[in-house]
C-alpha positions as CSV (number, residue, x, y, z in Angstrom):
1,M,93.2,92.6,49.5
2,K,96.1,90.6,48.3
3,E,98.3,91.0,51.2
4,I,95.1,89.8,53.2
5,F,94.6,86.6,50.9
6,C,98.4,85.8,51.3
7,T,98.0,86.0,55.1
8,I,95.4,83.5,55.3
9,L,97.4,81.2,53.3
10,S,100.0,81.4,55.4
11,L,97.9,81.0,58.6
12,L,96.4,77.7,56.6
13,A,100.0,76.1,56.1
14,I,100.9,76.6,60.0
15,S,97.9,75.2,60.7
16,I,98.2,71.9,58.2
17,N,101.7,71.8,59.3
18,N,100.8,71.6,63.0
19,A,97.7,69.6,62.6
20,Q,96.9,66.5,64.4
21,Q,97.1,63.1,62.5
22,T,93.8,61.8,61.4
23,P,93.3,58.6,63.1
24,G,92.9,55.4,61.7
25,D,89.6,54.7,59.8
26,K,87.3,51.6,61.3
27,Q,88.1,48.1,60.1
28,T,85.6,47.0,57.5
29,K,87.3,44.3,56.2
30,N,89.1,40.9,57.6
31,I,93.0,41.2,57.8
32,I,95.2,38.2,57.7
33,I,98.7,38.7,58.9
34,N,100.7,35.2,57.6
35,N,104.0,33.7,58.4
36,C,105.0,35.8,61.2
37,F,106.5,35.0,64.1
38,I,104.2,35.7,66.9
39,H,105.2,36.9,70.5
40,I,101.5,36.1,72.2
41,G,102.3,38.6,75.1
42,N,101.7,35.8,78.1
43,G,105.5,34.1,77.6
44,N,104.4,32.0,74.9
45,T,105.4,32.1,71.2
46,I,103.9,30.9,67.9
47,K,106.8,30.6,65.3
48,D,105.6,30.5,61.5
49,G,102.1,31.9,62.9
50,A,99.2,33.7,61.8
51,V,96.6,35.9,62.7
52,S,93.3,37.1,61.5
53,F,91.0,39.9,63.2
54,F,87.8,41.5,62.0
55,D,85.7,44.3,63.4
56,G,88.4,45.2,65.6
57,K,88.8,41.2,67.3
58,L,91.2,38.7,67.0
59,T,89.3,35.7,65.5
60,Y,92.1,33.6,65.0
61,V,95.7,32.8,66.6
62,G,97.8,29.9,65.3
63,K,99.7,28.5,62.8
64,S,100.6,29.9,59.3
65,V,97.3,29.2,57.1
66,I,97.3,28.2,53.3
67,L,95.2,30.8,51.7
68,N,92.9,29.9,49.2
69,D,90.9,32.2,46.5
70,T,88.1,33.0,49.0
71,L,90.1,34.1,52.0
72,K,91.9,36.4,49.3
73,G,88.9,37.9,47.8
74,E,87.4,38.3,51.4
75,S,90.5,39.5,53.3
76,I,93.7,41.9,53.1
77,I,96.3,39.9,53.4
78,I,99.6,40.5,55.1
79,D,102.8,38.1,54.1
80,A,104.9,39.0,57.3
81,N,108.0,36.9,55.6
82,G,109.2,36.1,59.0
83,K,108.9,39.1,60.7
84,H,107.9,39.8,64.6
85,L,104.4,40.4,65.8
86,Y,103.7,41.8,69.4
87,P,100.9,42.8,71.0
88,G,100.7,46.7,71.6
89,F,102.6,48.0,74.4
90,I,101.2,49.6,77.2
91,A,102.6,52.5,79.3
92,A,101.9,52.6,82.7
93,N,102.2,55.3,85.4
94,S,102.7,58.1,82.1
95,T,102.0,61.7,81.5
96,L,101.6,61.3,78.1
97,G,99.3,64.0,76.7
98,L,99.6,66.2,80.0
99,V,102.0,68.0,79.0
100,E,103.8,69.4,75.4
101,I,106.5,71.4,76.1
102,D,108.2,71.4,79.6
103,A,109.8,74.8,79.6
104,V,105.8,76.2,78.2
105,R,103.3,76.6,81.5
106,S,100.4,76.8,79.1
107,T,101.2,73.4,78.1
108,R,101.8,71.8,81.3
109,D,98.2,70.3,82.9
110,L,99.3,67.4,85.1
111,D,99.3,68.8,88.5
112,E,96.6,71.1,90.8
113,L,97.1,73.1,93.5
114,G,96.5,71.4,96.7
115,N,97.3,68.0,98.5
116,F,93.9,65.8,98.5
117,L,92.9,65.6,95.0
118,P,91.2,62.2,94.4
119,H,88.5,64.3,92.5
120,V,90.9,65.7,89.8
121,R,90.7,63.7,86.7
122,S,93.7,63.2,84.5
123,L,91.7,61.8,81.4
124,V,89.9,65.5,80.5
125,A,93.5,67.1,80.4
126,Y,94.7,64.9,78.1
127,N,95.8,66.2,74.8
128,A,94.9,63.6,71.9
129,E,96.7,65.9,69.6
130,S,100.2,65.8,71.2
131,K,103.2,65.3,69.1
132,I,104.9,63.4,72.1
133,V,102.1,60.9,71.8
134,E,102.5,60.5,68.0
135,S,106.2,60.0,68.6
136,V,105.8,57.0,70.9
137,R,103.7,54.7,68.4
138,P,106.5,53.8,65.9
139,N,108.3,51.7,69.0
140,G,105.2,49.7,69.3
141,V,103.7,51.9,72.6
142,L,99.9,51.8,71.5
143,I,98.2,52.3,75.1
144,A,99.1,54.4,78.2
145,Q,98.1,55.1,81.5
146,V,97.8,58.7,82.2
147,S,98.3,59.6,85.6
148,P,98.3,62.9,87.3
149,R,101.4,64.2,89.6
150,G,101.9,66.4,92.6
151,G,100.3,66.6,96.1
152,V,99.6,63.9,98.4
153,I,96.6,62.3,96.4
154,S,97.6,63.4,93.1
155,G,94.1,62.7,91.4
156,K,93.1,59.8,89.1
157,S,94.3,58.2,86.4
158,S,92.8,56.7,82.7
159,I,94.0,54.4,80.4
160,M,94.3,55.8,76.7
161,Q,94.4,54.0,73.5
162,L,97.0,56.6,71.6
163,D,95.0,57.0,68.1
164,A,92.0,59.3,68.5
165,W,90.4,62.5,68.0
166,N,90.1,63.7,71.6
167,W,89.9,61.9,74.9
168,E,86.3,60.8,74.5
169,D,87.4,58.7,71.9
170,A,90.7,57.6,73.5
171,V,89.7,56.6,76.7
172,I,89.6,52.6,77.0
173,K,89.0,52.7,80.8
174,I,87.7,55.7,82.9
175,D,89.1,56.4,86.5
176,D,91.0,53.2,86.9
177,G,92.5,54.7,90.7
178,I,93.9,57.4,92.7
179,H,97.5,58.1,93.3
180,L,98.4,58.4,96.8
181,N,102.3,59.6,97.1
182,W,103.1,58.0,100.7
183,P,105.5,60.9,102.6
184,S,109.1,59.9,103.1
185,P,110.3,59.0,106.2
186,Y,113.4,60.6,105.2
187,L,114.8,63.6,103.7
188,M,117.8,64.7,101.7
189,D,120.4,67.2,103.2
190,Y,121.8,68.7,100.4
191,R,124.5,70.3,101.5
192,K,125.8,66.9,103.5
193,R,124.9,64.9,100.5
194,T,123.2,62.6,103.7
195,L,119.7,61.4,104.4
196,K,118.0,62.8,107.5
197,K,114.8,61.7,109.4
198,N,111.7,63.7,108.4
199,K,110.4,65.0,111.4
200,N,107.0,65.4,110.0
201,Y,106.6,62.1,108.8
202,S,104.0,60.9,111.4
203,K,102.2,64.3,111.3
204,S,101.5,63.8,107.3
205,I,100.6,59.9,108.2
206,S,97.7,61.7,110.8
207,S,96.5,63.9,107.9
208,I,96.1,60.9,105.3
209,N,94.3,58.9,108.1
210,D,92.2,61.8,108.8
211,F,91.2,62.6,105.1
212,F,90.4,58.8,104.5
213,N,88.2,58.3,107.7
214,E,86.7,61.9,106.8
215,S,85.7,60.6,103.4
216,K,83.9,57.3,104.8
217,V,81.7,58.9,107.1
218,S,80.8,61.7,104.5
219,N,77.1,61.9,103.5
220,S,76.7,63.5,99.9
221,K,72.6,63.6,100.3
222,T,73.2,66.7,102.9
223,K,76.2,68.4,101.4
224,L,78.2,67.2,98.1
225,N,82.1,67.1,98.9
226,L,83.7,66.3,95.8
227,P,86.9,65.0,97.1
228,Y,85.4,62.3,99.9
229,E,82.8,61.8,96.9
230,A,85.6,60.5,94.6
231,M,87.0,58.3,97.5
232,K,84.2,55.9,97.0
233,G,85.6,53.7,94.1
234,I,88.5,52.6,96.2
235,Y,86.1,51.6,99.4
236,Y,83.5,49.4,96.6
237,G,86.9,48.0,94.8
238,S,85.9,49.5,91.5
239,E,89.1,51.3,91.4
240,T,93.1,51.0,92.7
241,V,95.2,52.8,94.8
242,Y,98.4,53.6,93.5
243,L,100.9,53.7,96.5
244,H,104.0,55.6,95.3
245,A,106.7,54.7,97.7
246,N,110.4,53.9,97.3
247,Y,112.0,53.1,100.8
248,E,111.1,50.3,102.8
249,K,109.6,51.9,105.9
250,Q,107.5,53.8,103.3
251,I,105.9,50.7,101.7
252,V,105.6,49.2,104.7
253,D,103.5,51.8,106.3
254,G,101.7,52.7,103.4
255,V,100.2,49.0,102.7
256,S,99.5,48.5,106.1
257,F,97.3,51.6,106.4
258,L,95.6,50.9,103.2
259,K,94.9,47.2,104.9
260,T,93.5,48.4,108.0
261,Q,91.2,51.0,105.3
262,K,90.1,47.8,103.6
263,I,91.4,48.9,100.3
264,K,91.0,45.8,98.0
265,N,93.2,46.6,94.8
266,I,96.6,48.1,95.9
267,V,99.7,48.6,93.3
268,L,103.0,50.0,94.6
269,V,104.4,52.1,92.2
270,H,108.2,52.9,91.9
271,G,109.5,50.3,94.7
272,E,113.0,50.5,94.9
273,E,113.6,49.1,97.7
274,S,110.9,46.0,97.2
275,E,113.6,43.2,97.2
276,S,113.7,43.4,101.0
277,L,110.3,43.2,101.6
278,I,109.7,40.2,99.1
279,D,107.6,38.1,101.4
280,F,105.4,41.3,102.8
281,L,104.3,41.7,99.4
282,K,103.4,38.4,98.2
283,K,101.8,37.8,101.6
284,H,99.4,40.9,100.7
285,N,99.1,40.1,97.0
286,I,100.7,43.2,96.1
287,P,101.7,43.8,92.3
288,I,104.5,46.3,91.4
289,I,105.0,49.3,88.6
290,L,109.1,49.1,89.1
291,S,111.0,52.1,88.5
292,K,112.7,52.1,85.1
293,P,116.3,50.4,84.8
294,H,118.4,53.3,83.6
295,R,119.1,54.9,87.1
296,L,121.5,54.7,89.8
297,P,120.8,52.5,92.9
298,K,119.9,54.4,96.1
299,G,122.6,52.9,98.0
300,E,125.9,53.5,98.3
301,D,127.1,50.3,99.1
302,L,124.3,48.5,95.9
303,D,125.8,46.8,92.9
304,P,126.0,49.7,90.2
305,N,123.9,47.3,87.9
306,Y,121.3,46.7,90.8
307,P,118.6,48.3,89.0
308,Y,118.9,46.2,85.9
309,K,119.1,42.8,87.9
310,L,115.9,43.6,90.0
311,A,112.9,42.8,87.8
312,K,114.7,39.3,87.5
313,R,114.6,39.0,91.3
314,L,111.5,40.2,92.3
315,I,110.0,37.9,88.9
316,D,112.1,34.8,89.9
317,N,110.0,35.4,93.7
318,G,106.7,35.5,92.0
319,L,105.9,39.2,92.1
320,L,103.7,40.4,89.3
321,L,105.9,43.6,87.5
322,S,105.2,46.4,85.1
323,I,107.4,49.4,84.6
324,D,107.3,52.6,85.7
325,L,107.9,55.8,83.5
326,S,108.2,58.7,85.8
327,G,110.9,60.8,86.3
328,S,113.4,62.7,84.6
329,M,112.1,63.4,80.9
330,E,109.4,61.0,81.3
331,R,106.8,61.9,78.5
332,T,109.6,61.8,75.8
333,N,111.1,58.7,77.3
334,T,107.9,56.6,76.9
335,R,109.0,56.0,73.1
336,N,112.0,54.0,75.0
337,L,109.8,51.4,77.1
338,P,110.2,48.5,74.9
339,F,114.1,48.9,75.2
340,F,113.6,49.5,79.1
341,A,112.3,46.0,79.0
342,G,115.1,45.1,77.0
343,S,117.6,46.1,79.4
344,F,115.9,44.0,82.3
345,A,116.3,41.1,79.6
346,A,120.3,41.6,79.2
347,Y,120.6,41.2,82.7
348,G,119.2,37.9,83.1
349,L,115.2,37.9,82.8
350,D,114.1,35.9,79.9
351,R,113.4,37.8,77.1
352,E,109.5,36.8,76.8
353,Q,108.9,37.6,80.6
354,A,110.9,41.2,80.0
355,L,107.6,41.6,76.9
356,K,105.1,40.3,79.5
357,L,106.3,43.7,81.7
358,I,104.9,46.1,79.2
359,T,102.1,43.7,77.7
360,L,100.0,41.1,79.7
361,N,101.5,42.1,83.5
362,A,100.7,45.5,82.6
363,A,97.3,44.7,81.4
364,K,97.0,42.6,84.2
365,I,98.1,45.6,86.8
366,L,95.8,48.0,85.2
367,N,92.7,45.3,85.2
368,I,92.4,45.5,81.1
369,D,94.1,42.1,80.7
370,K,90.5,40.9,79.5
371,N,90.5,42.6,76.1
372,L,94.2,43.8,76.0
373,G,97.7,42.8,76.8
374,S,98.1,39.7,74.4
375,I,97.6,38.4,71.3
376,E,94.4,35.6,71.9
377,V,91.2,34.9,70.2
378,G,88.5,37.3,71.1
379,K,90.8,40.0,72.3
380,S,91.1,43.5,70.8
381,A,93.5,43.3,67.7
382,T,95.5,46.2,69.0
383,L,99.0,44.8,67.7
384,F,102.2,45.6,65.3
385,L,104.4,44.2,63.3
386,S,108.4,44.7,63.7
387,D,111.1,43.6,61.2
388,G,112.9,41.9,64.2
389,D,113.1,41.8,68.2
390,A,110.9,45.0,69.6
391,L,113.2,45.4,72.5
392,D,116.3,45.8,70.7
393,M,116.7,49.6,69.2
394,Q,118.7,48.2,66.3
395,T,115.8,45.7,65.1
396,N,112.8,47.4,66.3
397,N,111.3,48.9,63.0
398,I,107.8,48.7,62.7
399,S,105.8,48.0,59.5
400,H,102.2,47.9,60.4
401,A,100.5,48.8,63.6
402,Y,96.6,48.5,64.4
403,I,94.6,49.7,67.3
404,N,91.3,47.7,67.5
405,G,91.7,46.7,64.1
406,R,92.1,50.4,62.9
407,K,95.5,51.0,61.1
408,I,97.3,53.7,62.5
409,S,99.9,56.4,60.9
410,L,103.3,55.9,61.9
411,D,104.2,59.0,60.6
412,T,105.7,61.5,63.3
413,H,106.9,65.1,63.1
414,Q,110.7,63.6,63.5
415,S,110.0,61.4,60.8
416,K,108.8,64.1,58.5
417,L,111.6,66.1,58.9
418,W,113.9,63.1,58.6
419,K,112.5,63.1,55.2
420,R,112.4,66.7,54.6
421,Y,116.6,67.2,55.3
422,S,117.3,63.7,53.6
423,R,115.7,65.3,50.2
424,K,117.6,68.6,51.0
425,Y,120.9,67.0,51.5
426,K,120.6,64.5,48.5
427,Y,120.2,67.3,46.1
428,Q,122.8,69.1,47.3
429,Q,125.1,66.2,46.8
430,D,123.7,65.9,43.3
């Protein structure tokens, strides 16, 4: 009996240690953050500012307020003492919550078998208990577009807030669009380390064309076809097509095809050769979720710092940009999102413009800017308070964070380990 009791206690201890963080409680009292430097998220700032919010909505954004006894009695007062206030950062085209451990297949749920999968939905696979999701919040990443991967049409993404019991509580926008991976006109010859033409390029485009045309004429009244049915949103304009393409020919062919299909909402993802197509992209009003700067350029003749300078060149020419997080270690790298924006700022982009890449610009591209992306009256109180510049890893130190007015925990598995072993080595030194 004693052995059984001990076993139960051990299992309980393990479950508690691995338990999900409890999401923040619903806001019940007015909160005022006073004496802070407000980065609105739209390119403007307010020095010595204040915000107040109630029931998850911002009710005041402006200069610091003089607190009387009434305000003190009715509100929770936070004296920021010159700290920096930011809107919650938005991670576009992420796979947060879809993979926990890359090497453990049972924790990977970002890709399905098949090529044309518009009916596959990322939100039902989203793991709100993910410790990786937990780890990005202390750097200010509070919202994410969770996107599937693989195939020609990977499936549908959804937009989540990152403090929830489950995906039903987390979702901000259900099925915001499908992800189309346009075939590459070139293939890598790994023996010669050179690019060669893709002989099947035209055939691949033909199969995409056939699928789109068939989905248009499909009649669900006779026989329900889930993939075809899932395409209706992009034709009606309620959903976006996220076109994943890098090469110049890819981009032109992909956008031109979607325009012939009468697709209203198109967003380019990656867009590494987009600089040579500025006029084309402006003509068709195509925003870009641009590849993150920490990479080498594709062309041998390009400046090694070209990826860092690209954002400024595109923005100076009037294009709407956010930052793409796909690639190597993309889930764990999500916590570095503000520092990717900071890297663009280090290479010429105005700092507040760099901030817009992961705030209002991202919200506009994902079509959630009516409620998120900036600190403005009437919008969601999804924001955080940092000791210094949040785009600089040396000064990004967050003390308070809120999602829809709910104060959220900033503890992570890593911070718990740090505290644990700090105590251990402190005692050893003593």
